[in-house]
C-alpha positions, 0 to 999 in steps of 0.5 A: 500499500502506498501509505499506512498508519496504525495507532496502538494506545496503551501502558504495560505496567499499573496504569497509574504507575505510569501516569506520565507515560508508558514504557516505550516501543509497546505498539505491538508493530514492528515486532515490538511486544503489546501491553496485554504482556502486564495486564491480565484478564481480558483479551486484546481487542476485547468486545465492548471497547471503542478505539479509534483515529480521526484527521489522518489524512488519506494522502500527505502533502510533504511538510504539512501539519495535520491534527490527529485525535485518539479516543478511547472508550469501555463501559466500567473503565476509569483510567485511560492511556496510551502511546503512538509511533508514526514509521515508514513502513518499509524500514520501519524508521521514524516518518516526520514528526509528533508534536504535543500541542497541550498539557495531556500528552508529550513526545519521547524518543527510543535508542533507535531515533522512533519518537513515540507520543503517550500521556501525561498524569493529567492525561489519564483523566482519572476517575472518568467513566465516559473515556478519553481523547487525544489530539495532537499534531503529525507534521509529515515527512518533507519530501515523499517517503512512500507508506507511513505506519503510525503504531498505537496501543491503548489502555482501558484501565478501571484504576484498581492500581493492579494490572487486573481488569484493565482493556488493552485496544489497537486500532490503525489508519491509512495514508498515503502520498497525495498525488505530486503537483506539477509545478511551473519553473520560478526561479532556476540556479544554473551551477551548483558545486558539491564536494572537493570542499564544495557546499552550495547553500540556498536562502530563499524569501517569500515575500508574497501575501500566499504560500509557496508550495512547491520543490527543489530540483537538482541536476547533474550536468549529464542531465540525470537527477544529481543527488547530494546530501540536503539539510534544511534549516528554519523549518523543524518539519524537515531535514536538520543539520545533523539528518541530510537527506540524500536525494536529487530533489526536496520540498520548498514550502514558505509562508507568507513572510517566511524563509528557508536555507537549504544546503547541498553536500557531498553524499560522502567526505571524500566526493570530488567535485561535481557540478550541476544546476537547480530549479524550483518549481512552485506556485504562490507567493512571491519567491526570491532566492540566491545560492552561496557557493563556498570553498574550503578546505578541511576547516578554514574557508577558501572562498564564498560567492552567493547568486541570485535566482536567474530567469530563462532568457534567449539572450544574456551579456556578461561583461568580461574584465580579464587579465590571465596573468594576473589571475583574473578570469571571468567564468560561466554556467549555463543550463538548458530548463527546456524540453528542446535541444538550443544552440548558443552562440558566444559573441566577444565585443569590445569596449566599443560593442564591436563584435571582434570574434564569434564562437559556436561551441560544439557542446553548446551546438546543441546543448540537450534538454537537462544538460549543463556546461560550466568553465572560464571564458579563457577555456572557449579559445584556449588562451589562459594568458587571454587580457580583454575588457568588454562583454560576450554576449550569448544568444539563441535560435529559435525563441529558445532559452537557456539559463546563465550565472557568472563569476569572476575568479580572481587570485583564487577569490569568487565574486558573481557578477552580473548577467544581464537579459538582452542583448545590444542592438545590432546583435543577430540571433 
């Protein structure tokens, strides 16, 4: 099944003894025992009791918060308790995050990192013959993890302070990943570098009145998905600094006025440098973003530069102030986010706007869908001692578009430079 939530509520031992929370790992699921081991005299799920879960979504959206209510009742009983865990069905690992919303519940973690939400002393409602409900929040995982099972067990106790006469019940509910929505591209980062000392950090802001809902997608230079270790700060629902997600995309959801910071790094510390590009597909809000490249050697930062998110264009102009003998070079990265190939022509213009050279590199004619290149301009003309002041103009034919970013490397340090959409008059496609 694409998703499953099961809940078992209960406490092993005398409920009063565990009124501040039952022992963990007693859900009866994923190989765990149930509380009937300690509470004797009645069969599991005996007739006459009612145990139900409401609020568990049929289809969960990554990163979204869902209020869940667990209700337990049994005629003649006077005290109530529960325990619940949310796990990925295929692995048994923690799925999303459980959040207590009042004093009747609290959350603890087992040694294997699985969260359990249980009753508190106040949450047992001693002397209440009407049963008990508990409401708390479940925050869905930051990305689609497939089937999820919420496992739990519950104790309808008689409050006689001994483990007899109590009734243990189990129940379950199912949640599937919601169908993925398709959104337009709203931001493009034409260069991403990880490994070999590089990490790339993305900073996002939503200045719109509506929430931004979407995802950040990474693509390698060859057009295939680009897996990296992604961490997220500014959102407790997603991966933290010590808990990276290895993936080629991650959900990006920002409330109005919200911000998010995501860092892409190498999956393994010893990995060499890999490059590619990234795009945001989203709807709603007004999204802006910056990609910051950091190069470190051990614990020492070598250089850092931030580049604003770009848009697709038919033509771009980049200033050039190169001096190879001084170690100053202009570099650029190009990506094709289109579904069809693009052919890109490069023209070098002097300070008076005169075309001094026209280039049609073979790897840009065409640049296939999804693919990416990154290099210094001197590599185009095979002259590392190249010295020039002017600009380069990159154009396409037939109205097709590409994305570009530019940097200057000056004696080993990087600086972002503008990529101006458009071209000077007189430049043809």
